N, C-alpha and C positions, 0 to 999 in steps of 0.2 A: 628620370621623369622631368620634363620641362614644364615650367609654369610661367605664364605671362599675364600681367594685368594692365589694362589701360582704361581710361575714361573717355567717352565721346561726349562732346557738348554740341547740342542740336538746338537751333532756333526753329520753333514751330510756327505755323501759320495761324489761321483763324481759330475761332473757338472750338471747332471740331474739324481736325485736319489729319491727314495721313502723310507720313514721310517715309520714304524708302531708305533704310540705313544699311542695306546689304553690302554695298561696295565698301563702306567704312569698316564694317565688321570683318569683311573678307581681307582687307588690307592689314588689319590687326592680326588675323590668323597667319598671313604670309610673313609678317614681321616677326612673329613669335618663334619661327623655326620648327614648330610642331608639325610632324608629318602624319602621325596617327593619334587621334585623341578626340577631345570634345571642346566646344566653346559654349560658354554660357553668357548670354546678353541679358542684363537686368536693368529695368528702369529704377531710378533712385527717387521716384515720385509716386504720389497716390492718386493723381488725377490724369494719368496717361498710362498706356498699356503697350504691350508688344504682342505681335502675332505674325506667324508665317502664313502668307497668303499671296494672292496675285496682285501685282502692281498694275492696276487698271483703273483709270479715273471714274468710269461709270460704276464700277464695283465700289469705289470709295463713297460715291453718292448713296448707293444702296446700304452700305455699312452704316453711314451717318444716319440715314432715315430710319433704319431698323432699330438702332440703339436709342435714338431720340424718341421713338414711339414707346419703347419699354421704360425709359427713364427721362421723361420730358423735363426740361429746365424750369418750366413754370409751375411744376407740381409743388405742393406744400411739403417741405422737408424740415424736420427738426434741426438738422445741421445748419440750415440757412437762417435760423433764428439767432443772428449774430449778437443781438443785444443780450441774449441769455448765456452766451459763452464767455469764458474767462481767458485772459491772456492771449487775445488774438490781435494781430496787427490792424491798424486803421484801414488798410487797403484790402482786407480780407474779402474775397468774392463769395457770392452765394453759389456754391459749386457742388452741392450734395449729389446732383445727377452725375457729375463727372466721377466722383468716387465710386458710385454704384456701377457705372459702366466699366470702369477700370477693374473692379472686382470680378465682373463677369468674364472679362478678357484675360486677365492675368498680367503679371509684371515681368515675366522672364521667358526666355526660350533657350533650350539646350539643343545644340546641333552637332552632328558628326563632322570631324575633320579627317579626311582620307587623302593620302598622297599630297599633304600640305595644302589642301583646298577645302573650303567650306562646302559641305555637301547639301545641295538644294535641288529639288526637282525643277523641271523645265519652266514651270510657271510660278515657282515659289520665290518670294522675297521676304526679307525681314522688315516688317512694317512697324513704325512707331505711330500709335494712334493717340492724338492729342484731343482731350475733351475739355480743356480749360485754358485755351490759348488766347492770344499768342504768348509763348513763354520761352525761357531758356531751360532746356532739359539736359540732364546728365544720365548717360547710360554707362554702367559698369560692364566691362568685357573681360572675361577670364578665359584664357586658353590653356589647356593642360593636355599632356600626352608625351609621346616619345618621338625621337628623331629617327 
C-alpha cells in the first residue's frame, strides 16, 4: 500500500471566489505513484469549502448569489459580536456567514484514482470556494492505494 501526503497553498481572490485546484491535485496523484486507490483533498480552514462541480464563470456567479441569499454577510450573527468573544486577534473579521456557507458545502472531497489518474467526469473539477477572502489557504492532499 502506497501513501503520499502533500499540502497545497492557494492564494484566493475576492471575498467570495472560486478557484479550480484540479490540476494541482492531479499532479500530486501522478507524483504519488498510486495506480489504483483514492485521493482525499481537505481544506484546513473553516471559512472556505471544497466541491466537485463545473468550472464555469457564470455558474460561479450563481453559486455566489445562491449562498449569499441563504447566509447574507449583513445579517446579525452572534459570532460577529467580536467585543463579546475572548482571545481573538485584533484583525478578526466579521465572517459568521462564511462559516455557515462552508458548513453547508463541506471541507473535503474523496475521489477515485484509476490507472494512475484522478477520475473526474467530463465537466467535473475540484473547486475551492472562498467565502472570507482574499486569503492564503492550505489544502491537505492524501493519496493512498497500490501500484
